[in-house]
N, CA, C and O atoms as a GROMACS GRO file, in nm:
protein
  312
    1MET      N    1  -2.254   3.260  -0.790
    1MET     CA    2  -2.167   3.206  -0.687
    1MET      C    3  -2.119   3.067  -0.730
    1MET      O    4  -2.198   2.983  -0.772
    2ILE      N    5  -1.989   3.045  -0.719
    2ILE     CA    6  -1.931   2.914  -0.752
    2ILE      C    7  -1.952   2.820  -0.634
    2ILE      O    8  -1.918   2.853  -0.521
    3GLU      N    9  -2.009   2.703  -0.663
    3GLU     CA   10  -2.036   2.605  -0.558
    3GLU      C   11  -1.933   2.492  -0.556
    3GLU      O   12  -1.913   2.427  -0.453
    4ALA      N   13  -1.870   2.470  -0.669
    4ALA     CA   14  -1.771   2.362  -0.674
    4ALA      C   15  -1.674   2.388  -0.788
    4ALA      O   16  -1.704   2.458  -0.885
    5VAL      N   17  -1.557   2.330  -0.774
    5VAL     CA   18  -1.456   2.338  -0.879
    5VAL      C   19  -1.405   2.197  -0.903
    5VAL      O   20  -1.372   2.126  -0.809
    6LEU      N   21  -1.399   2.157  -1.028
    6LEU     CA   22  -1.350   2.025  -1.064
    6LEU      C   23  -1.220   2.042  -1.143
    6LEU      O   24  -1.217   2.112  -1.244
    7PHE      N   25  -1.114   1.978  -1.094
    7PHE     CA   26  -0.986   1.984  -1.163
    7PHE      C   27  -0.963   1.856  -1.241
    7PHE      O   28  -1.006   1.748  -1.199
    8ASP      N   29  -0.896   1.867  -1.351
    8ASP     CA   30  -0.856   1.752  -1.429
    8ASP      C   31  -0.732   1.694  -1.363
    8ASP      O   32  -0.627   1.759  -1.360
    9TRP      N   33  -0.742   1.574  -1.309
    9TRP     CA   34  -0.631   1.514  -1.234
    9TRP      C   35  -0.537   1.432  -1.323
    9TRP      O   36  -0.457   1.355  -1.270
   10VAL      N   37  -0.544   1.446  -1.452
   10VAL     CA   38  -0.456   1.371  -1.540
   10VAL      C   39  -0.327   1.451  -1.557
   10VAL      O   40  -0.300   1.507  -1.663
   11ASP      N   41  -0.248   1.455  -1.450
   11ASP     CA   42  -0.120   1.526  -1.446
   11ASP      C   43  -0.132   1.677  -1.462
   11ASP      O   44  -0.034   1.743  -1.495
   12THR      N   45  -0.251   1.733  -1.438
   12THR     CA   46  -0.266   1.878  -1.444
   12THR      C   47  -0.206   1.943  -1.321
   12THR      O   48  -0.128   2.038  -1.333
   13LEU      N   49  -0.240   1.894  -1.205
   13LEU     CA   50  -0.190   1.951  -1.080
   13LEU      C   51  -0.089   1.862  -1.011
   13LEU      O   52   0.006   1.910  -0.949
   14VAL      N   53  -0.108   1.731  -1.023
   14VAL     CA   54  -0.024   1.636  -0.954
   14VAL      C   55   0.018   1.528  -1.053
   14VAL      O   56  -0.064   1.477  -1.129
   15GLN      N   57   0.144   1.495  -1.051
   15GLN     CA   58   0.192   1.388  -1.136
   15GLN      C   59   0.203   1.261  -1.051
   15GLN      O   60   0.278   1.258  -0.954
   16PHE      N   61   0.130   1.159  -1.088
   16PHE     CA   62   0.133   1.033  -1.016
   16PHE      C   63   0.237   0.942  -1.080
   16PHE      O   64   0.228   0.910  -1.198
   17THR      N   65   0.335   0.901  -1.002
   17THR     CA   66   0.436   0.810  -1.050
   17THR      C   67   0.454   0.697  -0.949
   17THR      O   68   0.431   0.715  -0.829
   18TRP      N   69   0.494   0.583  -0.997
   18TRP     CA   70   0.516   0.468  -0.910
   18TRP      C   71   0.661   0.470  -0.864
   18TRP      O   72   0.751   0.502  -0.941
   19ASP      N   73   0.682   0.437  -0.737
   19ASP     CA   74   0.818   0.437  -0.682
   19ASP      C   75   0.836   0.310  -0.600
   19ASP      O   76   0.789   0.301  -0.487
   20ASP      N   77   0.906   0.212  -0.658
   20ASP     CA   78   0.929   0.084  -0.589
   20ASP      C   79   1.007   0.103  -0.459
   20ASP      O   80   0.979   0.036  -0.360
   21GLU      N   81   1.104   0.192  -0.460
   21GLU     CA   82   1.184   0.216  -0.339
   21GLU      C   83   1.099   0.275  -0.227
   21GLU      O   84   1.118   0.240  -0.110
   22LEU      N   85   1.008   0.363  -0.262
   22LEU     CA   86   0.920   0.422  -0.161
   22LEU      C   87   0.826   0.317  -0.102
   22LEU      O   88   0.802   0.316   0.018
   23LEU      N   89   0.775   0.228  -0.186
   23LEU     CA   90   0.689   0.120  -0.138
   23LEU      C   91   0.765   0.031  -0.040
   23LEU      O   92   0.714  -0.002   0.067
   24GLU      N   93   0.885  -0.007  -0.077
   24GLU     CA   94   0.964  -0.093   0.012
   24GLU      C   95   0.998  -0.021   0.143
   24GLU      O   96   0.997  -0.083   0.249
   25GLU      N   97   1.029   0.108   0.137
   25GLU     CA   98   1.058   0.183   0.259
   25GLU      C   99   0.934   0.191   0.348
   25GLU      O  100   0.945   0.179   0.470
   26ALA      N  101   0.818   0.212   0.288
   26ALA     CA  102   0.694   0.214   0.366
   26ALA      C  103   0.672   0.079   0.433
   26ALA      O  104   0.630   0.073   0.549
   27HIS      N  105   0.699  -0.029   0.362
   27HIS     CA  106   0.686  -0.161   0.422
   27HIS      C  107   0.788  -0.181   0.534
   27HIS      O  108   0.756  -0.241   0.636
   28ARG      N  109   0.909  -0.130   0.515
   28ARG     CA  110   1.012  -0.141   0.619
   28ARG      C  111   0.962  -0.076   0.749
   28ARG      O  112   0.975  -0.134   0.857
   29VAL      N  113   0.906   0.044   0.738
   29VAL     CA  114   0.855   0.116   0.855
   29VAL      C  115   0.737   0.042   0.917
   29VAL      O  116   0.730   0.026   1.039
   30ALA      N  117   0.644  -0.003   0.833
   30ALA     CA  118   0.525  -0.072   0.884
   30ALA      C  119   0.561  -0.204   0.951
   30ALA      O  120   0.506  -0.237   1.056
   31LEU      N  121   0.653  -0.278   0.892
   31LEU     CA  122   0.695  -0.405   0.951
   31LEU      C  123   0.765  -0.382   1.084
   31LEU      O  124   0.744  -0.458   1.179
   32ALA      N  125   0.849  -0.279   1.091
   32ALA     CA  126   0.916  -0.248   1.218
   32ALA      C  127   0.816  -0.208   1.325
   32ALA      O  128   0.830  -0.245   1.441
   33ALA      N  129   0.713  -0.132   1.286
   33ALA     CA  130   0.612  -0.087   1.382
   33ALA      C  131   0.532  -0.204   1.439
   33ALA      O  132   0.484  -0.197   1.552
   34THR      N  133   0.518  -0.310   1.361
   34THR     CA  134   0.442  -0.425   1.408
   34THR      C  135   0.531  -0.531   1.472
   34THR      O  136   0.482  -0.634   1.518
   35GLY      N  137   0.662  -0.505   1.474
   35GLY     CA  138   0.754  -0.601   1.536
   35GLY      C  139   0.780  -0.723   1.450
   35GLY      O  140   0.825  -0.826   1.500
   36SER      N  141   0.751  -0.712   1.322
   36SER     CA  142   0.771  -0.825   1.232
   36SER      C  143   0.918  -0.844   1.199
   36SER      O  144   0.993  -0.748   1.185
   37ALA      N  145   0.958  -0.970   1.188
   37ALA     CA  146   1.095  -1.002   1.148
   37ALA      C  147   1.105  -1.021   0.997
   37ALA      O  148   1.212  -1.053   0.945
   38ASP      N  149   0.993  -1.001   0.928
   38ASP     CA  150   0.988  -1.018   0.783
   38ASP      C  151   1.085  -0.922   0.714
   38ASP      O  152   1.092  -0.805   0.752
   39GLU      N  153   1.157  -0.970   0.615
   39GLU     CA  154   1.248  -0.887   0.536
   39GLU      C  155   1.166  -0.798   0.442
   39GLU      O  156   1.086  -0.850   0.364
   40PRO      N  157   1.183  -0.666   0.448
   40PRO     CA  158   1.102  -0.575   0.365
   40PRO      C  159   1.102  -0.606   0.216
   40PRO      O  160   0.997  -0.600   0.152
   41ALA      N  161   1.218  -0.641   0.159
   41ALA     CA  162   1.222  -0.670   0.015
   41ALA      C  163   1.140  -0.793  -0.018
   41ALA      O  164   1.069  -0.796  -0.119
   42SER      N  165   1.148  -0.895   0.067
   42SER     CA  166   1.069  -1.017   0.046
   42SER      C  167   0.920  -0.987   0.062
   42SER      O  168   0.837  -1.033  -0.017
   43PHE      N  169   0.886  -0.910   0.166
   43PHE     CA  170   0.746  -0.874   0.189
   43PHE      C  171   0.692  -0.795   0.070
   43PHE      O  172   0.582  -0.821   0.023
   44THR      N  173   0.770  -0.698   0.022
   44THR     CA  174   0.725  -0.616  -0.090
   44THR      C  175   0.704  -0.700  -0.215
   44THR      O  176   0.609  -0.677  -0.290
   45SER      N  177   0.788  -0.798  -0.237
   45SER     CA  178   0.772  -0.888  -0.351
   45SER      C  179   0.642  -0.967  -0.341
   45SER      O  180   0.568  -0.978  -0.438
   46ARG      N  181   0.614  -1.023  -0.222
   46ARG     CA  182   0.489  -1.096  -0.201
   46ARG      C  183   0.368  -1.002  -0.209
   46ARG      O  184   0.265  -1.039  -0.264
   47TYR      N  185   0.382  -0.881  -0.155
   47TYR     CA  186   0.276  -0.780  -0.159
   47TYR      C  187   0.242  -0.746  -0.304
   47TYR      O  188   0.126  -0.738  -0.342
   48ARG      N  189   0.345  -0.727  -0.383
   48ARG     CA  190   0.324  -0.694  -0.524
   48ARG      C  191   0.243  -0.802  -0.594
   48ARG      O  192   0.147  -0.772  -0.666
   49ARG      N  193   0.281  -0.929  -0.573
   49ARG     CA  194   0.208  -1.039  -0.638
   49ARG      C  195   0.063  -1.049  -0.590
   49ARG      O  196  -0.029  -1.057  -0.671
   50LEU      N  197   0.044  -1.046  -0.458
   50LEU     CA  198  -0.090  -1.067  -0.403
   50LEU      C  199  -0.180  -0.945  -0.417
   50LEU      O  200  -0.293  -0.957  -0.464
   51VAL      N  201  -0.131  -0.830  -0.378
   51VAL     CA  202  -0.216  -0.710  -0.372
   51VAL      C  203  -0.219  -0.636  -0.505
   51VAL      O  204  -0.327  -0.603  -0.554
   52LEU      N  205  -0.104  -0.609  -0.562
   52LEU     CA  206  -0.100  -0.524  -0.681
   52LEU      C  207  -0.134  -0.600  -0.809
   52LEU      O  208  -0.190  -0.541  -0.902
   53GLU      N  209  -0.101  -0.727  -0.816
   53GLU     CA  210  -0.122  -0.801  -0.940
   53GLU      C  211  -0.246  -0.889  -0.939
   53GLU      O  212  -0.307  -0.909  -1.044
   54ASN      N  213  -0.285  -0.943  -0.823
   54ASN     CA  214  -0.392  -1.042  -0.820
   54ASN      C  215  -0.517  -1.002  -0.744
   54ASN      O  216  -0.620  -1.070  -0.756
   55ALA      N  217  -0.513  -0.896  -0.667
   55ALA     CA  218  -0.631  -0.857  -0.589
   55ALA      C  219  -0.740  -0.804  -0.682
   55ALA      O  220  -0.712  -0.748  -0.788
   56THR      N  221  -0.863  -0.824  -0.640
   56THR     CA  222  -0.977  -0.772  -0.715
   56THR      C  223  -1.044  -0.662  -0.633
   56THR      O  224  -1.023  -0.655  -0.512
   57PRO      N  225  -1.123  -0.576  -0.696
   57PRO     CA  226  -1.185  -0.465  -0.623
   57PRO      C  227  -1.266  -0.508  -0.501
   57PRO      O  228  -1.281  -0.430  -0.407
   58GLY      N  229  -1.319  -0.629  -0.501
   58GLY     CA  230  -1.400  -0.675  -0.388
   58GLY      C  231  -1.319  -0.729  -0.272
   58GLY      O  232  -1.376  -0.755  -0.166
   59ASP      N  233  -1.189  -0.746  -0.289
   59ASP     CA  234  -1.107  -0.800  -0.181
   59ASP      C  235  -1.094  -0.702  -0.066
   59ASP      O  236  -1.083  -0.581  -0.088
   60ASP      N  237  -1.094  -0.754   0.055
   60ASP     CA  238  -1.074  -0.672   0.175
   60ASP      C  239  -0.924  -0.657   0.199
   60ASP      O  240  -0.853  -0.756   0.213
   61TYR      N  241  -0.877  -0.532   0.202
   61TYR     CA  242  -0.733  -0.505   0.217
   61TYR      C  243  -0.678  -0.566   0.345
   61TYR      O  244  -0.566  -0.615   0.347
   62ARG      N  245  -0.756  -0.563   0.452
   62ARG     CA  246  -0.711  -0.620   0.579
   62ARG      C  247  -0.691  -0.771   0.566
   62ARG      O  248  -0.595  -0.826   0.621
   63ASP      N  249  -0.779  -0.837   0.494
   63ASP     CA  250  -0.764  -0.981   0.472
   63ASP      C  251  -0.641  -1.011   0.388
   63ASP      O  252  -0.571  -1.110   0.412
   64LEU      N  253  -0.613  -0.926   0.288
   64LEU     CA  254  -0.494  -0.945   0.206
   64LEU      C  255  -0.367  -0.931   0.292
   64LEU      O  256  -0.273  -1.009   0.276
   65LEU      N  257  -0.366  -0.833   0.380
   65LEU     CA  258  -0.250  -0.815   0.469
   65LEU      C  259  -0.234  -0.934   0.562
   65LEU      O  260  -0.122  -0.978   0.588
   66ARG      N  261  -0.345  -0.986   0.613
   66ARG     CA  262  -0.338  -1.106   0.699
   66ARG      C  263  -0.280  -1.225   0.621
   66ARG      O  264  -0.201  -1.302   0.674
   67ALA      N  265  -0.322  -1.237   0.494
   67ALA     CA  266  -0.271  -1.346   0.411
   67ALA      C  267  -0.120  -1.333   0.388
   67ALA      O  268  -0.052  -1.432   0.362
   68LEU      N  269  -0.069  -1.211   0.398
   68LEU     CA  270   0.075  -1.187   0.385
   68LEU      C  271   0.148  -1.208   0.517
   68LEU      O  272   0.270  -1.196   0.523
   69GLY      N  273   0.074  -1.241   0.623
   69GLY     CA  274   0.135  -1.270   0.752
   69GLY      C  275   0.142  -1.152   0.847
   69GLY      O  276   0.211  -1.159   0.948
   70VAL      N  277   0.071  -1.044   0.817
   70VAL     CA  278   0.071  -0.928   0.907
   70VAL      C  279  -0.021  -0.959   1.024
   70VAL      O  280  -0.141  -0.978   1.006
   71ALA      N  281   0.036  -0.964   1.144
   71ALA     CA  282  -0.043  -0.998   1.263
   71ALA      C  283  -0.126  -0.880   1.312
   71ALA      O  284  -0.244  -0.896   1.344
   72ASP      N  285  -0.067  -0.763   1.317
   72ASP     CA  286  -0.137  -0.643   1.366
   72ASP      C  287  -0.166  -0.551   1.247
   72ASP      O  288  -0.093  -0.456   1.220
   73VAL      N  289  -0.274  -0.582   1.179
   73VAL     CA  290  -0.310  -0.512   1.055
   73VAL      C  291  -0.333  -0.363   1.079
   73VAL      O  292  -0.286  -0.280   1.002
   74ASP      N  293  -0.404  -0.329   1.185
   74ASP     CA  294  -0.432  -0.187   1.212
   74ASP      C  295  -0.304  -0.108   1.234
   74ASP      O  296  -0.290   0.003   1.181
   75ARG      N  297  -0.211  -0.162   1.309
   75ARG     CA  298  -0.084  -0.092   1.333
   75ARG      C  299  -0.003  -0.081   1.204
   75ARG      O  300   0.059   0.022   1.179
   76PHE      N  301  -0.005  -0.187   1.122
   76PHE     CA  302   0.065  -0.185   0.995
   76PHE      C  303   0.010  -0.073   0.906
   76PHE      O  304   0.087   0.001   0.845
   77ILE      N  305  -0.122  -0.061   0.899
   77ILE     CA  306  -0.184   0.044   0.817
   77ILE      C  307  -0.153   0.182   0.871
   77ILE      O  308  -0.124   0.274   0.794
   78ASP      N  309  -0.158   0.197   1.003
   78ASP     CA  310  -0.125   0.327   1.062
   78ASP      C  311   0.016   0.367   1.028
   78ASP      O  312   0.061   0.474   1.070
   0.00000   0.00000   0.00000
């Protein structure tokens, strides 16, 4: 009896690609949901520097979002 199956995720089943436009659109939706007046392109630029380039594995994502000026972190994540 097979108890588990392990797939090779190195583009075997799913191809992972980065999409800057998708990230900015996600930020646009999240910022609108929180009532932020922040410009999505500006937010994405700051997000890229703080979260994608400088964050370390021990950093709390909620704290990083607060540092970016997100007031309602839970709503932004949702």
